[in-house]
PATI-70692 format. One record per residue: residue in three letters; x negated, y, z negated of N, C-alpha, C in turn; residue number from 1. Coordinates in Angstrom, 1 decimal. Layout:
// residues N
  res    n_xx    n_yy    n_zz   ca_xx   ca_yy   ca_zz    c_xx    c_yy    c_zz    n
  ala       X       Y       Z       X       Y       Z       X       Y       Z  NUM
...
//
This chain:
// residues 282
  res    n_xx    n_yy    n_zz   ca_xx   ca_yy   ca_zz    c_xx    c_yy    c_zz    n
  arg    -0.8    -1.2     0.0     0.0     0.0     0.0    -0.9     1.3     0.0    1
  ala    -1.9     1.2    -0.8    -2.8     2.4    -0.8    -3.5     2.6     0.6    2
  val    -3.8     1.5     1.2    -4.4     1.7     2.6    -3.4     2.3     3.5    3
  cys    -2.1     1.9     3.4    -1.1     2.5     4.3    -0.9     3.9     4.0    4
  val    -1.0     4.3     2.8    -0.8     5.8     2.4    -2.0     6.5     3.0    5
  leu    -3.2     6.0     2.9    -4.4     6.7     3.5    -4.3     6.8     5.0    6
  leu    -3.8     5.8     5.6    -3.6     5.8     7.1    -2.6     6.9     7.5    7
  val    -1.5     6.9     6.7    -0.5     7.9     7.0    -1.0     9.3     6.8    8
  leu    -1.8     9.6     5.7    -2.4    10.9     5.5    -3.4    11.2     6.6    9
  phe    -4.2    10.2     7.0    -5.2    10.4     8.0    -4.5    10.8     9.3   10
  gly    -3.4    10.1     9.6    -2.7    10.4    10.8    -2.1    11.8    10.8   11
  thr    -1.6    12.1     9.6    -1.0    13.5     9.5    -2.1    14.6     9.7   12
  val    -3.3    14.4     9.1    -4.3    15.3     9.3    -4.8    15.4    10.7   13
  val    -4.8    14.3    11.4    -5.3    14.3    12.8    -4.3    15.0    13.7   14
  thr    -3.0    14.7    13.5    -2.0    15.4    14.3    -1.8    16.8    14.0   15
  arg    -2.1    17.2    12.8    -1.9    18.6    12.4    -3.2    19.4    12.3   16
  ser    -4.3    18.9    13.0    -5.5    19.6    12.9    -5.4    21.0    13.6   17
  glu    -5.9    22.0    13.0    -5.6    23.4    13.4    -6.5    23.7    14.6   18
  ile    -6.0    24.4    15.6    -6.8    25.0    16.7    -6.6    26.5    16.7   19
  ile    -7.6    27.2    16.2    -7.5    28.6    16.1    -8.4    29.2    17.3   20
  tyr    -7.7    29.9    18.1    -8.4    30.5    19.3    -8.9    31.9    19.1   21
  asp    -9.9    32.2    19.9   -10.4    33.5    20.0    -9.4    34.2    20.9   22
  pro    -9.0    35.5    20.7    -8.0    36.1    21.5    -8.4    36.2    23.0   23
  cys    -9.7    36.4    23.3   -10.2    36.4    24.7   -10.1    35.1    25.3   24
  glu   -10.4    34.0    24.6   -10.2    32.7    25.1    -8.8    32.4    25.4   25
  leu    -7.9    32.8    24.5    -6.5    32.5    24.7    -6.0    33.3    26.0   26
  ala    -6.5    34.5    26.1    -6.1    35.3    27.3    -6.5    34.7    28.6   27
  lys    -7.7    34.1    28.6    -8.2    33.4    29.7    -7.4    32.2    30.1   28
  ile    -7.0    31.4    29.1    -6.2    30.2    29.3    -4.9    30.6    29.9   29
  trp    -4.2    31.6    29.4    -2.9    32.0    29.8    -3.0    32.7    31.2   30
  lys    -4.1    33.3    31.5    -4.1    34.0    32.8    -4.4    33.1    33.9   31
  tyr    -5.1    32.0    33.7    -5.5    31.1    34.7    -4.7    29.7    34.6   32
  thr    -4.8    29.1    33.5    -4.1    27.7    33.4    -2.6    27.8    33.4   33
  tyr    -2.1    28.9    32.7    -0.6    29.0    32.6    -0.2    30.3    33.3   34
  his    -0.8    30.6    34.4    -0.5    31.8    35.2     1.0    31.8    35.6   35
  glu     1.5    30.7    36.2     2.9    30.6    36.6     3.9    30.8    35.5   36
  asp     3.6    30.1    34.4     4.5    30.2    33.2     4.5    31.6    32.7   37
  val     3.4    32.2    32.5     3.3    33.6    32.0     4.0    34.6    32.9   38
  thr     3.8    34.4    34.2     4.5    35.2    35.2     6.0    35.0    35.2   39
  lys     6.5    33.8    35.0     7.9    33.5    35.1     8.6    33.9    33.8   40
  tyr     8.0    33.7    32.7     8.7    34.0    31.4     8.4    35.3    30.7   41
  leu     7.2    35.9    31.1     6.8    37.1    30.4     6.4    38.2    31.5   42
  gly     6.8    37.9    32.7     6.5    38.9    33.8     5.0    39.1    34.0   43
  gly     4.2    38.1    33.6     2.7    38.2    33.8     2.0    39.0    32.7   44
  asn     2.7    39.4    31.6     2.2    40.2    30.6     1.4    39.3    29.6   45
  val     0.1    39.1    30.0    -0.8    38.3    29.1    -1.0    39.0    27.8   46
  ser    -1.2    40.3    27.9    -1.5    41.1    26.7    -0.4    41.0    25.6   47
  leu     0.9    41.0    26.0     2.0    40.8    25.1     1.9    39.4    24.5   48
  ala     1.7    38.4    25.3     1.6    37.0    24.7     0.5    36.9    23.7   49
  val    -0.6    37.5    24.0    -1.8    37.4    23.0    -1.4    38.1    21.7   50
  cys    -0.7    39.3    21.9    -0.4    40.0    20.7     0.6    39.3    19.8   51
  ile     1.6    38.6    20.4     2.6    37.9    19.6     1.8    36.7    18.9   52
  ala     0.9    36.1    19.6     0.1    35.0    19.0    -0.8    35.5    17.9   53
  gly    -1.2    36.8    18.0    -2.1    37.4    17.0    -1.4    37.5    15.6   54
  tyr     0.0    37.6    15.6     0.7    37.7    14.4     0.8    36.3    13.7   55
  arg     0.4    35.3    14.5     0.3    33.9    13.9    -1.2    33.5    13.8   56
  his    -2.1    34.5    13.8    -3.5    34.3    13.6    -4.1    33.4    14.7   57
  tyr    -3.5    33.4    15.9    -4.0    32.6    17.1    -4.1    31.1    16.7   58
  asn    -3.3    30.7    15.8    -3.3    29.3    15.3    -2.2    28.5    15.9   59
  thr    -2.5    27.4    16.6    -1.5    26.6    17.2    -0.7    25.8    16.2   60
  ser    -1.3    25.6    15.0    -0.6    24.8    14.0     0.0    25.7    12.9   61
  trp     0.2    26.9    13.2     0.8    27.9    12.2     2.2    27.5    11.9   62
  glu     2.5    27.5    10.6     3.9    27.3    10.1     4.3    28.3     9.1   63
  leu     5.5    28.6     9.1     6.1    29.6     8.1     7.4    29.0     7.7   64
  asn     7.6    28.8     6.4     8.8    28.2     5.8     9.6    29.4     5.2   65
  his    10.8    29.6     5.8    11.7    30.6     5.3    12.4    30.1     4.0   66
  pro    12.8    31.0     3.1    13.5    30.5     1.9    14.8    29.8     2.2   67
  asn    15.4    30.1     3.4    16.7    29.4     3.7    16.4    28.0     4.3   68
  gly    15.2    27.6     4.4    14.9    26.3     4.9    14.4    26.2     6.4   69
  thr    14.5    27.4     7.1    14.1    27.4     8.5    12.6    27.4     8.5   70
  val    12.0    26.6     9.5    10.6    26.6     9.7    10.2    27.1    11.0   71
  phe     9.2    27.9    11.1     8.7    28.5    12.3     7.4    27.9    12.7   72
  tyr     7.2    27.5    13.9     6.0    26.8    14.3     5.2    27.5    15.4   73
  gly     3.9    27.1    15.4     3.0    27.5    16.6     2.6    28.9    16.7   74
  val     1.9    29.2    17.8     1.3    30.5    18.0     2.4    31.6    18.2   75
  phe     3.6    31.2    18.6     4.7    32.2    18.7     5.7    32.2    17.6   76
  gly     5.5    31.3    16.6     6.4    31.3    15.5     7.8    30.9    15.9   77
  leu     8.0    29.8    16.6     9.3    29.4    17.1    10.0    28.5    16.2   78
  lys    11.3    28.6    16.1    12.0    27.7    15.2    12.7    26.7    16.1   79
  val    13.1    25.6    15.5    13.7    24.5    16.2    15.2    24.9    16.4   80
  val    15.6    24.7    17.7    17.0    25.0    18.0    17.6    23.9    18.8   81
  ser    18.8    23.9    19.1    19.4    22.8    19.9    19.2    22.8    21.4   82
  arg    18.5    23.9    21.8    18.2    24.0    23.3    17.3    22.9    23.7   83
  pro    17.5    22.3    24.8    16.5    21.2    25.3    15.1    21.8    25.4   84
  leu    14.2    21.0    25.0    12.7    21.3    25.0    12.4    22.2    23.9   85
  cys    13.3    22.7    23.1    13.0    23.6    22.0    13.6    23.0    20.7   86
  his    13.9    21.7    20.7    14.5    21.1    19.6    13.6    20.3    18.7   87
  asp    12.3    20.3    19.0    11.3    19.5    18.2    10.1    20.4    17.9   88
  gly     9.9    20.6    16.6     8.8    21.5    16.1     7.4    21.0    16.5   89
  ser     7.3    19.7    16.7     6.0    19.2    17.1     5.5    19.6    18.5   90
  ile     6.5    20.1    19.3     6.1    20.6    20.6     5.3    21.9    20.5   91
  phe     5.6    22.6    19.4     5.0    23.9    19.3     3.6    24.0    18.6   92
  ile     3.2    22.8    18.0     2.0    22.8    17.2     0.8    22.0    17.9   93
  asn     0.9    21.8    19.2    -0.2    21.2    19.9    -0.9    22.2    20.8   94
  asp    -1.8    21.8    21.6    -2.6    22.7    22.4    -2.0    23.0    23.8   95
  gly    -0.8    22.6    24.0    -0.1    22.9    25.2     0.8    24.1    25.0   96
  phe     0.9    24.9    26.1     1.7    26.2    25.9     2.8    26.3    26.9   97
  gly     3.0    25.4    27.7     4.1    25.5    28.7     5.5    25.6    28.1   98
  trp     5.8    24.7    27.1     7.1    24.8    26.4     7.2    25.9    25.5   99
  asp     6.0    26.3    24.9     6.0    27.5    24.0     6.5    28.7    24.7  100
  leu     5.9    28.9    25.9     6.3    30.1    26.7     7.7    30.1    27.1  101
  tyr     8.2    28.9    27.5     9.6    28.8    27.9    10.5    29.1    26.7  102
  cys    10.3    28.5    25.5    11.1    28.7    24.4    11.0    30.1    23.8  103
  leu     9.9    30.7    23.9     9.7    32.1    23.5    10.7    33.0    24.3  104
  asn    10.7    32.8    25.6    11.6    33.6    26.4    13.0    33.3    26.3  105
  ser    13.4    32.0    26.1    14.8    31.6    26.1    15.5    31.6    24.8  106
  thr    14.7    31.7    23.7    15.3    31.6    22.4    15.0    32.9    21.5  107
  val    14.0    33.6    21.9    13.6    34.8    21.1    13.7    36.1    21.9  108
  leu    13.0    36.2    23.0    13.0    37.5    23.8    14.2    37.7    24.5  109
  ile    15.1    36.7    24.6    16.4    36.9    25.2    17.3    37.8    24.4  110
  his    17.0    38.0    23.1    17.8    38.9    22.3    17.1    40.3    22.3  111
  pro    17.9    41.4    22.7    17.3    42.7    22.8    16.6    43.2    21.6  112
  asn    17.1    42.9    20.4    16.5    43.4    19.2    15.1    42.8    18.9  113
  lys    15.0    41.5    19.2    13.8    40.8    19.1    12.8    41.2    20.1  114
  leu    13.2    41.5    21.4    12.4    42.0    22.4    11.8    43.3    22.0  115
  tyr    12.6    44.2    21.5    12.2    45.5    21.1    11.2    45.4    19.9  116
  met    11.5    44.5    19.0    10.6    44.3    17.8     9.2    44.0    18.2  117
  tyr     9.1    43.0    19.2     7.7    42.6    19.5     7.0    43.6    20.4  118
  his     7.8    44.4    21.2     7.1    45.5    21.9     6.7    46.6    21.0  119
  arg     7.5    46.8    19.9     7.1    47.8    18.9     5.9    47.3    18.1  120
  leu     5.9    46.1    17.7     4.7    45.5    17.0     3.4    45.5    17.8  121
  cys     3.6    45.5    19.1     2.4    45.4    20.0     2.1    46.8    20.7  122
  ala     2.7    47.8    20.1     2.4    49.2    20.6     1.0    49.6    20.2  123
  ser     0.5    50.7    20.8    -0.9    51.1    20.7    -1.2    51.5    19.3  124
  asp    -0.2    52.0    18.5    -0.5    52.4    17.1    -0.6    51.3    16.1  125
  leu    -0.2    50.1    16.6    -0.2    48.9    15.7    -1.1    47.8    16.2  126
  thr    -1.9    48.1    17.2    -2.9    47.1    17.8    -4.2    47.8    18.1  127
  gln    -5.2    47.0    18.0    -6.6    47.4    18.5    -6.7    46.8    19.9  128
  arg    -7.0    47.6    20.9    -7.0    47.2    22.3    -8.4    47.2    22.9  129
  phe    -8.8    46.1    23.5   -10.1    46.0    24.2    -9.9    45.0    25.4  130
  thr   -10.9    45.1    26.3   -10.8    44.3    27.5   -11.8    43.1    27.4  131
  cys   -11.3    42.0    27.6   -12.1    40.8    27.6   -12.7    40.6    29.0  132
  lys   -14.0    40.6    29.1   -14.7    40.6    30.4   -15.4    39.2    30.6  133
  glu   -15.2    38.6    31.7   -15.9    37.3    31.9   -17.3    37.6    32.3  134
  asn   -17.6    38.6    33.1   -18.9    39.0    33.5   -18.9    40.5    33.8  135
  glu   -19.9    41.0    34.4   -20.0    42.4    34.7   -19.1    42.9    35.7  136
  phe   -18.6    42.0    36.6   -17.8    42.5    37.7   -16.3    42.1    37.6  137
  ser   -15.9    41.2    36.6   -14.5    40.8    36.5   -14.1    40.7    35.1  138
  his   -12.9    41.0    34.8   -12.4    40.9    33.4   -11.1    40.0    33.4  139
  glu   -10.9    39.5    32.2    -9.7    38.6    32.0    -8.5    39.4    31.8  140
  ala    -8.4    40.1    30.8    -7.2    40.9    30.5    -7.5    41.9    29.4  141
  glu    -6.6    42.8    29.2    -6.6    43.7    28.0    -5.9    43.0    26.9  142
  val    -6.6    42.9    25.8    -6.1    42.2    24.6    -5.6    43.3    23.6  143
  trp    -4.4    43.0    23.1    -3.8    43.8    22.0    -3.8    43.0    20.7  144
  asp    -4.8    43.3    19.9    -5.0    42.5    18.7    -4.3    43.3    17.5  145
  pro    -3.3    42.6    16.9    -2.6    43.3    15.8    -3.4    43.8    14.6  146
  ile    -3.1    44.9    14.1    -3.8    45.5    13.0    -3.2    44.9    11.7  147
  tyr    -1.9    44.8    11.6    -1.3    44.2    10.4    -0.9    42.8    10.7  148
  lys    -1.8    41.9    10.7    -1.5    40.5    11.1    -0.6    39.8    10.1  149
  asp    -0.5    40.2     8.9     0.3    39.5     7.9     1.8    40.0     7.9  150
  ile     2.2    40.9     8.8     3.5    41.4     8.7     4.6    40.4     8.9  151
  ile     4.3    39.4     9.8     5.3    38.3    10.0     5.3    37.4     8.8  152
  asp     4.2    37.1     8.2     4.1    36.2     7.1     4.9    36.8     5.9  153
  leu     4.9    38.1     5.8     5.6    38.8     4.6     7.1    39.1     4.9  154
  thr     7.4    39.2     6.2     8.8    39.7     6.5     9.6    38.6     7.2  155
  tyr     9.0    37.4     7.5     9.6    36.3     8.2    10.2    36.8     9.6  156
  gly     9.6    37.9    10.1    10.1    38.4    11.4    11.5    39.0    11.4  157
  glu    12.0    39.3    10.2    13.3    39.9    10.1    13.2    41.4    10.3  158
  glu    14.0    41.9    11.2    13.8    43.3    11.7    13.9    44.3    10.5  159
  his    14.9    44.2     9.7    15.1    45.2     8.6    13.9    45.1     7.6  160
  ala    13.3    43.9     7.4    12.1    43.9     6.6    10.9    44.4     7.3  161
  val    10.8    44.3     8.6     9.7    44.9     9.4     9.8    46.4     9.3  162
  val    11.0    46.9     9.4    11.2    48.4     9.3    10.7    48.9     8.0  163
  lys    11.0    48.2     6.9    10.6    48.6     5.6     9.1    48.5     5.4  164
  tyr     8.5    47.4     6.0     7.1    47.3     5.9     6.3    48.4     6.5  165
  leu     6.7    48.8     7.7     6.1    49.8     8.5     6.3    51.2     7.8  166
  ser     7.5    51.4     7.3     7.8    52.6     6.6     6.9    52.8     5.4  167
  ala     6.5    51.7     4.7     5.6    51.8     3.5     4.2    52.2     4.0  168
  his     3.9    52.0     5.2     2.6    52.3     5.8     2.7    53.7     6.6  169
  gly     3.8    54.4     6.4     3.9    55.7     7.1     4.2    55.6     8.5  170
  ile     4.7    54.5     9.0     5.0    54.3    10.5     6.4    54.2    10.7  171
  asp     6.9    54.9    11.7     8.3    54.9    12.1     8.6    53.8    13.1  172
  tyr     9.4    52.8    12.7     9.6    51.7    13.6    10.4    52.1    14.9  173
  tyr    11.2    53.1    14.8    12.0    53.5    15.9    11.4    54.6    16.7  174
  gln    10.2    55.0    16.4     9.5    56.0    17.2     8.1    55.5    17.7  175
  pro     8.1    54.7    18.7     6.8    54.2    19.2     6.0    55.3    19.9  176
  pro     4.7    55.2    19.9     3.9    56.3    20.6     4.2    56.2    22.1  177
  thr     4.2    57.4    22.7     4.5    57.5    24.1     3.3    57.3    25.0  178
  thr     2.1    57.7    24.5     0.9    57.6    25.2    -0.2    57.0    24.3  179
  thr    -1.2    56.4    25.0    -2.4    55.9    24.3    -3.5    57.0    24.4  180
  thr    -4.1    57.4    23.3    -5.1    58.5    23.3    -6.5    58.0    23.5  181
  thr    -6.7    56.7    23.2    -8.1    56.2    23.3    -8.1    55.1    24.4  182
  ser    -9.3    55.1    25.1    -9.5    54.0    26.1   -10.0    52.8    25.5  183
  pro    -9.5    51.6    25.9    -9.9    50.4    25.3   -11.4    50.1    25.6  184
  pro   -12.1    49.7    24.6   -13.5    49.3    24.8   -13.6    47.9    25.5  185
  thr   -14.8    47.5    25.9   -15.0    46.2    26.5   -15.8    45.4    25.6  186
  thr   -15.8    44.1    25.8   -16.5    43.2    24.9   -17.9    42.8    25.4  187
  thr   -18.2    43.2    26.6   -19.5    42.7    27.2   -20.4    43.9    27.6  188
  thr   -19.8    44.9    28.2   -20.7    46.0    28.7   -20.2    47.3    28.1  189
  ser   -21.2    48.2    28.0   -20.9    49.5    27.5   -20.6    50.5    28.6  190
  pro   -20.0    51.7    28.4   -19.8    52.6    29.5   -21.1    53.1    30.1  191
  ser   -22.2    53.1    29.4   -23.4    53.6    30.0   -24.0    52.6    31.0  192
  thr   -23.7    51.3    30.9   -24.2    50.4    31.8   -23.2    50.0    32.9  193
  ala   -22.0    50.5    32.8   -21.0    50.1    33.8   -21.3    50.9    35.1  194
  thr   -21.1    50.3    36.2   -21.3    50.9    37.5   -19.9    51.0    38.2  195
  thr   -19.6    52.2    38.7   -18.3    52.3    39.4   -18.7    52.5    40.9  196
  cys   -18.1    51.7    41.7   -18.3    51.8    43.2   -17.1    52.5    43.8  197
  pro   -17.4    53.4    44.7   -16.3    54.1    45.3   -15.6    53.1    46.3  198
  ser   -14.3    53.3    46.4   -13.5    52.5    47.3   -13.7    52.9    48.7  199
  thr   -13.3    52.0    49.7   -13.5    52.2    51.1   -12.7    53.5    51.5  200
  thr   -11.5    53.7    51.0   -10.7    54.8    51.3   -11.4    56.1    50.9  201
  thr   -12.0    56.1    49.7   -12.7    57.3    49.3   -13.9    57.6    50.2  202
  thr   -14.6    56.6    50.6   -15.8    56.7    51.4   -15.4    57.3    52.8  203
  ile   -14.3    56.8    53.3   -13.8    57.4    54.6   -13.4    58.8    54.5  204
  ile   -12.8    59.2    53.4   -12.3    60.6    53.3   -13.6    61.5    53.1  205
  ile   -14.6    61.1    52.4   -15.8    61.9    52.2   -16.5    62.0    53.5  206
  ser   -16.6    61.0    54.3   -17.3    61.0    55.6   -16.6    61.9    56.6  207
  thr   -15.3    61.8    56.6   -14.5    62.7    57.5   -14.6    64.1    57.1  208
  thr   -14.6    64.4    55.8   -14.8    65.8    55.4   -16.1    66.4    55.8  209
  val   -17.2    65.6    55.6   -18.5    66.1    55.9   -18.6    66.3    57.4  210
  met   -18.1    65.4    58.2   -18.2    65.6    59.7   -17.4    66.8    60.1  211
  ser   -16.2    67.1    59.5   -15.5    68.2    59.9   -16.2    69.5    59.6  212
  leu   -16.8    69.5    58.4   -17.6    70.7    58.0   -18.8    70.9    59.0  213
  met   -19.5    69.9    59.4   -20.6    70.0    60.3   -20.1    70.5    61.7  214
  ile   -19.0    70.0    62.2   -18.5    70.4    63.5   -18.1    71.9    63.4  215
  gly   -17.4    72.3    62.3   -17.1    73.7    62.1   -18.3    74.6    62.1  216
  leu   -19.3    74.2    61.4   -20.6    75.0    61.3   -21.2    75.1    62.7  217
  ile   -21.2    74.1    63.5   -21.8    74.1    64.8   -21.0    75.1    65.7  218
  val   -19.7    75.1    65.6   -18.8    76.0    66.5   -19.1    77.4    66.1  219
  val   -19.1    77.7    64.8   -19.4    79.1    64.3   -20.7    79.6    64.8  220
  thr   -21.7    78.7    64.6   -23.1    79.1    65.1   -23.2    79.4    66.6  221
  tyr   -22.5    78.5    67.3   -22.5    78.7    68.8   -21.9    80.1    69.2  222
  his   -20.7    80.4    68.6   -20.1    81.7    68.9   -20.9    82.9    68.5  223
  phe   -21.6    82.7    67.3   -22.4    83.8    66.8   -23.6    84.1    67.8  224
  leu   -24.3    83.0    68.2   -25.4    83.1    69.1   -25.0    83.7    70.4  225
  lys   -23.8    83.2    70.9   -23.3    83.7    72.2   -23.1    85.2    72.2  226
  lys   -22.5    85.7    71.1   -22.2    87.1    71.0   -23.5    87.9    70.8  227
  phe   -24.5    87.3    70.0   -25.7    88.0    69.8   -26.5    88.1    71.1  228
  met   -26.6    87.1    71.9   -27.4    87.1    73.1   -26.8    88.0    74.1  229
  arg   -25.5    88.1    74.2   -24.8    88.9    75.1   -25.2    90.4    74.9  230
  gly   -25.3    90.8    73.7   -25.7    92.1    73.4   -27.2    92.4    73.6  231
  arg   -28.0    91.4    73.6   -29.5    91.6    73.8   -29.9    91.6    75.3  232
  ile   -29.1    90.9    76.2   -29.5    90.8    77.6   -29.1    92.1    78.4  233
  ala   -30.1    92.7    79.2   -29.9    94.0    80.0   -29.0    93.7    81.1  234
  pro   -28.1    94.6    81.6   -27.3    94.4    82.7   -28.0    94.2    84.0  235
  thr   -27.7    93.3    84.8   -28.4    93.0    86.1   -27.8    93.8    87.2  236
  ala   -28.3    93.6    88.4   -27.8    94.4    89.6   -26.3    94.0    89.9  237
  ser   -26.0    92.7    89.6   -24.7    92.3    89.9   -23.7    92.8    88.9  238
  thr   -24.2    93.0    87.7   -23.2    93.4    86.6   -23.3    94.9    86.3  239
  ala   -24.3    95.6    86.9   -24.5    97.1    86.6   -23.4    97.8    87.3  240
  pro   -22.9    98.9    86.7   -21.8    99.7    87.3   -22.3   100.4    88.5  241
  glu   -21.4   100.4    89.5   -21.7   101.0    90.8   -21.3   102.5    90.8  242
  tyr   -22.2   103.3    91.2   -21.9   104.8    91.3   -22.0   105.2    92.7  243
  gly   -21.0   106.0    93.3   -21.1   106.5    94.7   -22.2   107.6    94.8  244
  met   -23.1   107.5    95.7   -24.1   108.5    96.0   -23.7   109.4    97.1  245
  thr   -23.3   110.6    96.8   -22.8   111.5    97.9   -23.9   112.5    98.1  246
  pro   -24.4   112.7    99.4   -25.5   113.7    99.7   -24.9   115.1    99.5  247
  arg   -25.8   115.9    98.9   -25.4   117.2    98.5   -25.9   118.2    99.6  248
  phe   -25.5   118.1   100.8   -25.9   119.1   101.9   -24.7   120.0   102.1  249
  pro   -25.1   121.3   102.5   -24.0   122.3   102.8   -23.2   121.9   104.0  250
  asn   -21.9   122.1   103.9   -21.0   121.8   104.9   -21.0   123.0   106.0  251
  thr   -21.6   122.7   107.2   -21.7   123.8   108.2   -20.6   123.7   109.2  252
  ser   -19.8   122.7   109.2   -18.7   122.6   110.2   -17.8   123.8   110.1  253
  asn   -17.4   124.2   108.9   -16.4   125.3   108.8   -17.1   126.6   109.2  254
  gln   -18.4   126.8   108.9   -19.1   128.0   109.3   -19.1   128.1   110.8  255
  met   -19.4   127.0   111.5   -19.4   127.0   113.0   -18.1   127.4   113.6  256
  glu   -17.0   126.8   113.0   -15.7   127.1   113.5   -15.3   128.6   113.4  257
  glu   -15.8   129.2   112.2   -15.5   130.6   112.0   -16.2   131.4   113.0  258
  glu   -17.5   131.1   113.4   -18.2   131.8   114.3   -17.6   131.8   115.7  259
  ile   -17.1   130.6   116.1   -16.5   130.4   117.4   -15.2   131.3   117.5  260
  ser   -14.4   131.2   116.5   -13.2   132.0   116.4   -13.5   133.5   116.5  261
  his   -14.5   133.9   115.9   -14.9   135.3   115.9   -15.3   135.8   117.3  262
  asn   -16.0   134.9   118.0   -16.5   135.3   119.4   -15.3   135.4   120.3  263
  asp   -14.3   134.5   120.1   -13.1   134.5   121.0   -12.4   135.8   120.8  264
  leu   -12.3   136.2   119.6   -11.6   137.5   119.3   -12.3   138.7   119.9  265
  met   -13.5   138.6   119.9   -14.3   139.8   120.5   -14.1   139.8   122.0  266
  lys   -14.0   138.7   122.6   -13.8   138.7   124.0   -12.5   139.3   124.4  267
  asn   -11.4   139.0   123.7   -10.1   139.5   124.0    -9.7   140.8   123.4  268
  lys   -10.7   141.5   122.8   -10.4   142.8   122.2   -10.2   143.8   123.2  269
  pro    -9.2   144.6   123.1    -8.9   145.7   124.1   -10.0   146.8   124.0  270
  pro   -10.2   147.6   125.0   -11.2   148.6   125.0   -10.9   149.7   124.0  271
  ala   -11.9   150.2   123.5   -11.8   151.2   122.4   -11.5   152.5   123.0  272
  tyr   -10.7   153.3   122.4   -10.4   154.7   122.8   -11.0   155.6   121.9  273
  ser   -11.6   156.7   122.5   -12.3   157.7   121.8   -11.3   158.6   121.2  274
  ala   -11.6   159.2   120.2   -10.7   160.2   119.5   -10.7   161.5   120.3  275
  phe   -11.8   161.7   121.0   -11.9   162.9   121.7   -11.7   162.6   123.2  276
  pro   -11.0   163.4   124.0   -10.8   163.1   125.4   -12.1   163.2   126.1  277
  thr   -12.3   162.3   127.0   -13.6   162.3   127.7   -13.4   163.2   129.0  278
  lys   -14.5   163.7   129.5   -14.5   164.6   130.7   -14.3   163.7   131.9  279
  leu   -13.2   164.1   132.7   -12.8   163.4   133.9   -13.8   163.8   135.0  280
  cys   -13.8   162.9   135.9   -14.7   163.2   137.0   -14.2   164.5   137.7  281
  gln   -15.1   165.2   137.9   -14.8   166.5   138.5   -14.8   166.4   140.0  282
//
């Protein structure tokens, strides 16, 4: 009988061995291994999934016993319900997450007040945010790590108790922050070592702008030189103004006509009569 008890205890320990994940490791698993499930049930929001798991200390074997007898299991703190695939607590305490994500969506986040509660608990004023990077050139996801990780342990996830807990810490449950004032740090590289490469669109815009400026400068220079050289070149024979050269000789034709008229008059002039009678022939 003692041997049987030991075997039962040993079996219980083996099946209930805890798996506590690092948040970045969990983000990587959900982003790649469970990509379809996260996309289908959480809209691809890996950060929200990691945050909810953070309130269970990233522990797949997490359990919370409510005074009314309800037990919450796994990284999402799910309770057993009559819904298919969500009716057995052992499903939630292993290292598989497919059913966990399904039951989280269909039994918890389907309720508007629960959906708001988790979005509020994962807001920027209640989480520490950082980016998990696989290497220098790619990153897994932005992690939202809860600041008050014991809030679910103390309130059992009941909204009125959560409101009271946050109020005791000077935080308004119904007034989430509108913007995030700090940029999330990274876990592998610092801003001083990070390199930002311009995109292809930015490069094309810069190149086009430079070429336009160069063309404009060339056109302005051409017109300036053309105007400058036009003023410097002396007018040639073909472009010089033409002036009429009129000889300045006296006009003798009128003078000759006057002399001829005068001679004609003298020929036709009647004989002159003397004022005194002349002596007739005797």
